C-alpha positions as CSV (number, residue, x, y, z in Angstrom):
1,X,32.3,-27.2,7.8
2,X,34.5,-24.3,8.3
3,X,32.6,-21.9,6.1
4,X,29.5,-22.4,8.3
5,X,27.7,-22.6,11.2
6,X,27.8,-24.6,13.9
7,X,24.6,-24.0,15.1
8,X,21.9,-22.3,12.8
9,X,21.4,-18.7,14.6
10,X,17.4,-18.9,15.9
11,X,16.2,-17.1,13.1
12,X,16.6,-19.2,10.9
13,X,14.2,-21.7,12.1
14,X,11.9,-19.0,14.1
15,X,11.0,-16.5,16.5
16,X,14.3,-14.5,17.2
17,X,15.0,-13.1,20.6
18,X,17.1,-10.5,19.1
19,X,14.5,-9.0,16.7
20,X,11.1,-9.1,18.5
21,X,8.0,-9.5,15.7
22,X,6.6,-6.8,18.2
23,X,9.3,-4.5,17.6
24,X,10.2,-5.6,14.2
25,X,8.4,-7.3,11.0
26,X,11.0,-10.1,9.9
27,X,11.2,-12.2,7.0
28,X,14.0,-15.0,6.2
29,X,15.5,-15.8,2.7
30,X,17.0,-18.8,1.6
31,X,19.4,-19.5,-1.8
32,X,22.3,-20.9,-2.8
33,X,23.8,-17.3,-2.9
34,X,23.8,-14.7,-0.6
35,X,21.9,-12.1,-2.9
36,X,19.7,-14.9,-3.8
37,X,18.8,-15.0,-0.2
38,X,18.8,-11.7,0.7
39,X,16.0,-11.1,-2.1
40,X,14.0,-13.9,-0.9
41,X,13.8,-12.5,2.9
42,X,12.8,-8.7,1.2
43,X,10.2,-10.6,-0.5
44,X,8.7,-13.1,2.8
45,X,8.1,-9.1,3.9
46,X,6.2,-8.1,0.6
47,X,4.3,-10.8,0.9
48,X,2.9,-9.8,4.0
49,X,1.7,-6.4,2.7
50,X,0.3,-7.7,-0.9
51,X,-1.5,-10.2,1.3
52,X,-3.3,-7.5,2.8
53,X,-3.8,-5.4,-0.5
54,X,-5.3,-8.6,-2.5
55,X,-8.2,-8.5,0.4
56,X,-8.9,-4.7,-0.6
57,X,-8.7,-4.5,-4.3
58,X,-12.2,-6.0,-4.7
59,X,-13.9,-2.9,-3.1
60,X,-10.9,-0.3,-5.2
61,X,-12.5,-1.8,-8.2
62,X,-15.6,-1.1,-7.4
63,X,-15.2,3.1,-6.7
64,X,-12.2,3.3,-9.4
65,X,-14.9,2.1,-12.1
66,X,-16.8,5.6,-11.0
67,X,-13.7,7.1,-11.8
68,X,-12.6,5.6,-15.2
69,X,-16.0,5.4,-17.2
70,X,-15.2,4.4,-20.6
71,X,-12.5,2.5,-19.6
72,X,-11.6,-1.3,-20.0
73,X,-11.5,-3.5,-17.0
74,X,-7.7,-4.0,-18.0
75,X,-7.4,-0.4,-17.9
76,X,-9.4,-0.6,-13.9
77,X,-7.0,-3.7,-13.2
78,X,-3.8,-1.7,-14.6
79,X,-5.1,1.3,-12.1
80,X,-5.3,-0.8,-9.3
81,X,-1.8,-2.4,-9.8
82,X,0.2,1.1,-10.0
83,X,-1.5,2.2,-7.0
84,X,-0.3,-1.1,-5.0
85,X,3.1,-0.6,-6.3
86,X,3.5,2.5,-5.6
87,X,2.1,1.8,-1.9
88,X,4.3,-1.5,-1.4
89,X,7.5,-0.1,-2.7
90,X,7.4,3.3,-0.6
91,X,6.8,0.6,2.5
92,X,9.5,-1.7,1.8
93,X,12.2,1.2,1.6
94,X,12.6,0.4,5.6
95,X,13.7,-3.0,4.8
96,X,16.8,-3.5,5.9
97,X,19.1,-7.0,6.0
98,X,20.5,-7.6,8.8
99,X,21.9,-10.6,9.2
100,X,23.1,-13.2,6.9
101,X,24.2,-17.1,7.9
102,X,25.7,-20.0,5.4
103,X,25.5,-23.6,6.4
104,X,27.1,-26.0,3.9
105,X,26.2,-24.3,0.3
106,X,22.8,-23.0,2.0
107,X,22.7,-19.1,2.5
108,X,19.9,-17.4,4.8
109,X,19.6,-13.5,5.3
110,X,17.3,-11.9,7.7
111,X,15.0,-8.9,6.8
112,X,13.6,-6.7,9.2
113,X,11.1,-3.6,9.2
114,X,11.3,-1.3,12.3
115,X,7.5,-0.9,13.1
116,X,7.8,2.5,14.4
117,X,9.9,4.0,12.2
118,X,7.2,2.4,9.9
119,X,4.6,3.7,11.2
120,X,6.0,7.2,11.6
121,X,6.5,7.2,7.9
122,X,3.5,5.7,6.9
123,X,1.4,8.3,9.2
124,X,3.0,11.4,7.9
125,X,2.0,10.3,4.1
126,X,-1.2,9.8,5.1
127,X,-1.7,12.3,6.6
128,X,-0.2,14.7,3.8
129,X,-2.9,12.1,1.0
130,X,-5.4,13.4,3.6
131,X,-4.7,17.3,2.7
132,X,-4.6,16.3,-0.6
133,X,-7.7,14.8,-0.7
134,X,-9.5,17.3,1.1
135,X,-8.7,19.9,-1.0
136,X,-9.9,18.4,-4.7
137,X,-12.8,17.3,-2.9
138,X,-13.1,21.2,-1.9
139,X,-12.8,22.0,-5.9
140,X,-14.5,19.4,-6.9
141,X,-17.8,20.8,-4.9
142,X,-17.2,24.6,-5.4
143,X,-15.5,25.1,-8.9
144,X,-17.8,27.2,-11.5
145,X,-15.9,24.8,-14.0
146,X,-17.2,21.3,-14.9
147,X,-14.3,19.9,-16.3
148,X,-12.1,21.5,-13.1
149,X,-14.8,19.6,-11.2
150,X,-14.5,16.5,-12.7
151,X,-10.9,16.3,-13.0
152,X,-10.5,16.7,-9.0
153,X,-13.5,14.2,-8.0
154,X,-11.3,12.0,-10.9
155,X,-7.8,12.4,-9.0
156,X,-9.2,12.6,-5.7
157,X,-10.6,9.0,-6.1
158,X,-7.3,7.7,-7.5
159,X,-5.6,9.6,-4.0
160,X,-8.1,8.2,-2.0
161,X,-7.0,4.9,-2.9
162,X,-3.1,5.2,-2.1
163,X,-4.3,6.6,0.8
164,X,-6.4,3.4,1.8
165,X,-3.4,1.1,0.6
166,X,-1.2,3.1,2.5
167,X,-3.4,3.1,5.3
168,X,-3.5,-0.9,5.0
169,X,0.0,-1.0,4.8
170,X,0.1,0.8,8.2
171,X,-2.3,-1.5,10.0
172,X,0.5,-4.0,9.6
173,X,3.4,-2.3,10.6
174,X,1.3,-0.6,13.5
175,X,2.0,-3.3,16.5
176,X,-1.7,-1.8,17.9
177,X,-3.0,-2.7,14.3
178,X,-4.3,0.7,13.7
179,X,-4.8,3.6,10.8
180,X,-5.5,6.6,10.3
181,X,-9.1,8.1,11.1
182,X,-10.2,9.6,7.7
183,X,-12.4,12.8,6.9
184,X,-14.1,11.3,3.9
185,X,-13.7,7.5,2.4
186,X,-13.3,6.1,-0.8
187,X,-17.0,5.4,-1.1
188,X,-18.3,8.4,-0.3
189,X,-16.2,10.5,-3.1
190,X,-17.0,7.6,-5.7
191,X,-21.1,7.9,-4.7
192,X,-20.6,11.9,-4.4
193,X,-19.0,11.7,-8.1
194,X,-21.4,9.6,-9.7
195,X,-24.1,11.5,-8.5
196,X,-23.0,15.0,-8.9
197,X,-22.7,13.3,-13.0
198,X,-25.9,11.6,-13.2
199,X,-27.3,15.0,-12.4
200,X,-25.1,17.1,-15.1
201,X,-25.5,14.2,-17.7
202,X,-29.5,15.0,-17.4
203,X,-28.6,18.6,-17.5
204,X,-26.8,18.7,-20.3
205,X,-29.3,16.1,-22.3
206,X,-32.3,18.5,-21.7
207,X,-29.7,21.2,-23.0
208,X,-28.8,19.2,-26.0
């Protein structure tokens, strides 16, 4: 076939010497159109992150239930989906289609993500979020206004979940499998907020 390849590129069937998995995350797509193959290649990389995030959501539901008291489970699920969508879209900004091939009526595409670049990008993002979280927690602990404290606790928990999502992504792209160390965990902040709410709720009841 003059429009096809006499021999498929190595990445169609397995690991590529040109795009080693120790340096790149790779995804291969196959379709009856070039556009479809490219979309499938990007989706193959996205699935790697989705699988990791799914393992985290059970823990997040517990923490988010403290932040969103009075909200339905559907609303809580939507909040988690929003966090995971934001994190996944951010990490997938580094995906590039670097090669394509055609064999007969089938098209193939190779998508790659440079691990080192993604690691740097995510580390910067997580570091910035950690600073934001520390500032929110400081206000939540020291403000004399109860509404301000509640607002910062609630925003802090959601920001923590986003940071945790980025950290889960980082552990995938980082060749060492490591994330960024954190000063406060989702569990710690949710527990602190719940304790504060309980104490202040009881005081409010007595005053009433």
